[in-house]
Kinemage of the C-alpha trace (Angstrom):
@kinemage 1
@onewidth
@group {chain A} dominant
@subgroup {mainchain}
@vectorlist {calphas} color= white
{ca unk a 1} P 0.000 0.000 0.000
{ca unk a 2} L 1.248 3.485 -0.848
{ca unk a 3} L 0.040 7.059 -1.039
{ca unk a 4} L 0.175 9.285 -4.108
{ca unk a 5} L -0.729 12.894 -4.876
{ca unk a 6} L -4.018 13.383 -6.693
{ca unk a 7} L -3.983 14.313 -10.372
{ca unk a 8} L -4.017 18.092 -10.845
{ca unk a 9} L -6.929 18.468 -13.219
{ca unk a 10} L -8.915 21.666 -13.759
{ca unk a 11} L -11.286 21.019 -10.885
{ca unk a 12} L -8.415 20.374 -8.499
{ca unk a 13} L -6.668 23.598 -9.509
{ca unk a 14} L -9.797 25.672 -8.881
{ca unk a 15} L -10.471 23.927 -5.571
{ca unk a 16} L -6.866 24.408 -4.458
{ca unk a 17} L -7.427 28.137 -4.784
{ca unk a 18} L -10.397 27.913 -2.443
{ca unk a 19} L -8.442 25.775 0.011
{ca unk a 20} L -5.704 28.415 0.075
{ca unk a 21} L -8.104 31.321 0.651
{ca unk a 22} L -7.308 33.020 4.010
{ca unk a 23} L -11.028 32.943 4.811
{ca unk a 24} L -10.879 29.130 5.071
{ca unk a 25} L -7.827 29.248 7.344
{ca unk a 26} L -9.392 31.923 9.550
{ca unk a 27} L -12.630 29.967 9.939
{ca unk a 28} L -10.772 26.722 10.671
{ca unk a 29} L -8.591 28.451 13.261
{ca unk a 30} L -11.640 29.742 15.105
{ca unk a 31} L -13.487 26.422 14.943
{ca unk a 32} L -10.439 24.420 16.013
{ca unk a 33} L -10.746 25.842 19.515
{ca unk a 34} L -14.522 26.243 19.492
{ca unk a 35} L -17.100 24.699 21.787
{ca unk a 36} L -19.828 22.393 20.493
{ca unk a 37} L -22.294 25.266 20.761
{ca unk a 38} L -20.057 27.529 18.665
{ca unk a 39} L -19.697 24.835 16.020
{ca unk a 40} L -23.480 24.406 15.940
{ca unk a 41} L -23.748 28.168 15.502
{ca unk a 42} L -21.272 28.042 12.615
{ca unk a 43} L -23.169 25.243 10.900
{ca unk a 44} L -26.492 27.049 11.264
{ca unk a 45} L -25.132 30.427 10.146
{ca unk a 46} L -23.289 29.021 7.123
{ca unk a 47} L -26.432 27.562 5.594
{ca unk a 48} L -27.099 30.894 3.903
{ca unk a 49} L -30.171 31.763 5.962
{ca unk a 50} L -30.447 35.564 5.799
{ca unk a 51} L -30.626 36.526 9.466
{ca unk a 52} L -29.037 39.527 11.111
{ca unk a 53} L -26.514 39.049 13.965
{ca unk a 54} L -29.040 40.062 16.638
{ca unk a 55} L -31.338 37.256 15.570
{ca unk a 56} L -28.490 34.763 15.869
{ca unk a 57} L -27.797 36.177 19.353
{ca unk a 58} L -31.351 35.353 20.396
{ca unk a 59} L -31.171 31.843 18.901
{ca unk a 60} L -27.973 31.042 20.853
{ca unk a 61} L -28.456 32.574 24.340
{ca unk a 62} L -25.774 30.313 25.858
{ca unk a 63} L -23.220 32.141 23.694
{ca unk a 64} L -24.613 35.685 23.656
{ca unk a 65} L -27.137 35.909 26.473
{ca unk a 66} L -26.971 37.667 29.782
{ca unk a 67} L -24.233 36.408 32.071
{ca unk a 68} L -22.015 35.023 29.284
{ca unk a 69} L -18.354 35.846 29.935
{ca unk a 70} L -16.678 38.476 27.790
{ca unk a 71} L -14.029 36.116 26.401
{ca unk a 72} L -16.579 33.471 25.352
{ca unk a 73} L -18.867 36.085 23.853
{ca unk a 74} L -16.030 37.683 21.885
{ca unk a 75} L -14.945 34.320 20.472
{ca unk a 76} L -18.534 33.445 19.591
{ca unk a 77} L -18.877 36.799 17.818
{ca unk a 78} L -15.778 35.982 15.769
{ca unk a 79} L -17.195 32.556 14.876
{ca unk a 80} L -20.482 34.151 13.862
{ca unk a 81} L -18.724 36.815 11.816
{ca unk a 82} L -16.631 34.420 9.754
{ca unk a 83} L -19.630 32.089 9.327
{ca unk a 84} L -21.706 34.916 7.907
{ca unk a 85} L -18.888 35.792 5.509
{ca unk a 86} L -19.059 32.275 4.088
{ca unk a 87} L -22.864 32.328 4.127
{ca unk a 88} L -22.835 35.498 2.008
{ca unk a 89} L -20.974 33.771 -0.832
{ca unk a 90} L -22.948 32.511 -3.831
{ca unk a 91} L -24.551 29.083 -3.573
{ca unk a 92} L -21.832 27.242 -5.508
{ca unk a 93} L -18.947 29.035 -3.799
{ca unk a 94} L -20.497 28.630 -0.362
{ca unk a 95} L -20.723 24.865 -0.852
{ca unk a 96} L -17.069 24.622 -1.899
{ca unk a 97} L -15.863 26.837 0.939
{ca unk a 98} L -17.755 24.804 3.510
{ca unk a 99} L -16.235 21.591 2.163
{ca unk a 100} L -12.742 23.105 2.227
{ca unk a 101} L -13.345 24.292 5.788
{ca unk a 102} L -14.259 20.816 7.055
{ca unk a 103} L -11.125 19.393 5.434
{ca unk a 104} L -8.892 22.109 6.895
{ca unk a 105} L -10.408 21.712 10.351
{ca unk a 106} L -9.986 17.931 10.184
{ca unk a 107} L -6.330 18.275 9.183
{ca unk a 108} L -5.630 20.744 11.996
{ca unk a 109} L -7.232 18.540 14.636
{ca unk a 110} L -5.387 15.444 13.421
{ca unk a 111} L -2.099 17.354 13.462
{ca unk a 112} L -2.436 17.743 17.235
{ca unk a 113} L -1.386 14.121 17.714
{ca unk a 114} L 0.433 13.323 14.474
{ca unk a 115} L 4.213 13.637 14.635
{ca unk a 116} L 6.975 13.488 12.015
{ca unk a 117} L 6.423 9.742 11.664
{ca unk a 118} L 2.783 10.287 10.686
{ca unk a 119} L 2.456 13.372 8.474
{ca unk a 120} L -1.036 14.744 7.795
{ca unk a 121} L -1.602 15.370 4.084
{ca unk a 122} L -4.405 16.478 1.796
{ca unk a 123} L -5.884 15.219 -1.483
{ca unk a 124} L -4.061 11.889 -1.611
{ca unk a 125} L -4.883 8.622 -3.342
{ca unk a 126} L -4.192 5.185 -1.876
{ca unk a 127} L -2.709 2.608 -4.231
{ca unk a 128} L -2.580 -1.170 -3.891
{ca unk a 129} L -0.647 -3.668 -5.986
{ca unk a 130} L -2.873 -5.380 -8.534
{ca unk a 131} L -5.911 -3.215 -7.723
{ca unk a 132} L -7.253 -0.541 -10.014
{ca unk a 133} L -6.783 2.824 -8.309
{ca unk a 134} L -9.689 5.106 -7.445
{ca unk a 135} L -9.761 8.450 -9.248
{ca unk a 136} L -11.261 10.179 -6.228
{ca unk a 137} L -8.600 11.134 -3.647
{ca unk a 138} L -9.103 11.084 0.093
{ca unk a 139} L -9.553 14.500 1.647
{ca unk a 140} L -7.138 13.999 4.546
{ca unk a 141} L -4.633 11.248 5.289
{ca unk a 142} L -2.386 10.401 8.228
{ca unk a 143} L 0.475 8.578 6.581
{ca unk a 144} L 1.856 6.551 9.439
{ca unk a 145} L 3.923 3.515 8.501
{ca unk a 146} L 2.434 1.634 11.453
{ca unk a 147} L -1.249 2.555 11.292
{ca unk a 148} L -2.201 4.806 8.377
{ca unk a 149} L -5.534 6.620 8.350
{ca unk a 150} L -7.748 8.030 5.598
{ca unk a 151} L -10.612 10.492 6.031
{ca unk a 152} L -13.415 11.601 3.769
{ca unk a 153} L -14.903 14.920 4.886
{ca unk a 154} L -18.473 16.113 4.404
{ca unk a 155} L -20.314 19.278 5.332
{ca unk a 156} L -23.625 17.532 6.025
{ca unk a 157} L -25.163 14.117 6.548
{ca unk a 158} L -26.606 14.196 3.025
{ca unk a 159} L -23.039 13.847 1.746
{ca unk a 160} L -22.885 10.303 3.116
{ca unk a 161} L -23.574 8.023 0.172
{ca unk a 162} L -22.805 4.545 -1.096
{ca unk a 163} L -19.862 5.636 -3.246
{ca unk a 164} L -18.088 7.214 -0.267
{ca unk a 165} L -18.782 4.296 2.074
{ca unk a 166} L -17.783 1.656 -0.490
{ca unk a 167} L -14.531 3.397 -1.310
{ca unk a 168} L -13.551 3.622 2.347
{ca unk a 169} L -14.422 0.005 3.076
{ca unk a 170} L -12.754 -1.273 -0.087
{ca unk a 171} L -9.548 0.552 0.860
{ca unk a 172} L -9.624 -1.027 4.307
{ca unk a 173} L -10.090 -4.501 2.829
{ca unk a 174} L -7.331 -4.073 0.243
{ca unk a 175} L -4.983 -2.858 2.965
{ca unk a 176} L -5.848 -5.881 5.095
{ca unk a 177} L -4.937 -8.108 2.144
{ca unk a 178} L -1.481 -6.533 2.353
{ca unk a 179} L -1.459 -6.963 6.151
{ca unk a 180} L -1.814 -3.230 6.756
{ca unk a 181} L -4.190 -1.932 9.437
{ca unk a 182} L -5.717 1.019 7.579
{ca unk a 183} L -8.110 3.080 9.711
{ca unk a 184} L -10.939 4.598 7.655
{ca unk a 185} L -13.341 7.306 8.779
{ca unk a 186} L -15.847 9.835 7.566
{ca unk a 187} L -15.922 13.287 9.174
{ca unk a 188} L -19.247 15.102 8.949
{ca unk a 189} L -19.847 18.648 10.179
{ca unk a 190} L -23.368 17.748 11.220
{ca unk a 191} L -25.199 16.380 14.248
{ca unk a 192} L -24.430 12.762 15.064
{ca unk a 193} L -28.103 11.844 15.068
{ca unk a 194} L -28.530 13.102 11.504
{ca unk a 195} L -25.476 11.129 10.403
{ca unk a 196} L -26.625 7.958 12.125
{ca unk a 197} L -30.056 8.182 10.501
{ca unk a 198} L -28.356 8.481 7.119
{ca unk a 199} L -26.090 5.522 7.845
{ca unk a 200} L -29.020 3.423 9.032
{ca unk a 201} L -30.487 3.690 5.526
{ca unk a 202} L -27.193 2.968 3.789
{ca unk a 203} L -26.828 -0.372 2.025
{ca unk a 204} L -23.049 -0.065 1.570
{ca unk a 205} L -20.714 -1.745 4.044
{ca unk a 206} L -19.701 0.670 6.800
{ca unk a 207} L -19.450 -1.320 10.031
{ca unk a 208} L -15.679 -0.773 10.181
{ca unk a 209} L -15.853 2.881 9.097
{ca unk a 210} L -15.588 5.318 11.975
{ca unk a 211} L -18.038 8.217 12.088
{ca unk a 212} L -16.770 11.532 13.449
{ca unk a 213} L -19.699 13.933 13.797
{ca unk a 214} L -19.816 17.565 14.869
{ca unk a 215} L -20.077 16.703 18.578
{ca unk a 216} L -16.983 14.466 18.493
{ca unk a 217} L -14.591 16.470 16.317
{ca unk a 218} L -12.100 16.962 19.136
{ca unk a 219} L -11.561 13.192 19.238
{ca unk a 220} L -9.550 13.591 16.037
{ca unk a 221} L -6.785 15.227 18.023
{ca unk a 222} L -6.700 12.521 20.656
{ca unk a 223} L -5.112 9.077 20.565
{ca unk a 224} L -6.472 6.708 17.929
{ca unk a 225} L -9.262 4.387 19.174
């Protein structure tokens, strides 16, 4: 088993520009140290719903209500501000920026525990001897020689589909054929319940695929299960 950079086609070049936009890095930096409530705020605000900041303040009283500490409120305001910037993009751009954000946040959280022996990389394919390679690259990889990991990242539960689940499980099986313990996971910036409902209806194999939902994102930076 080996990793390889994805092919730089036109789509990849355009998307790389979005990934490199400072707006994505700024949003990921804020969400990396955010609370669950702040991440829920970000998800709600980035949907494109046209609400003014005061309305969001009323919807999330635990972040903006009376008695909330100044430091927490200021951070929540920053999260809301950057979320509204992304929400104000056009429909197509907003979707791409949200996807890039989830990937960047995933990579940052994984980097908390990954050292020089397990570099965290983006847009990588996994190749196996004698197996036709997938065109679609994995969003984030942890390329440990002992226990490599691959992650597919989604903004919402609706992004969980058979193609994604089959690719992850096939990679795990091919790695096992080469006696490699490849950990596979899907990261979804959505409520766990929504993700589980989607998975319950899935016919593709996913029993060995780890789900990392919005409430458990910080687990990415902890020791592997």
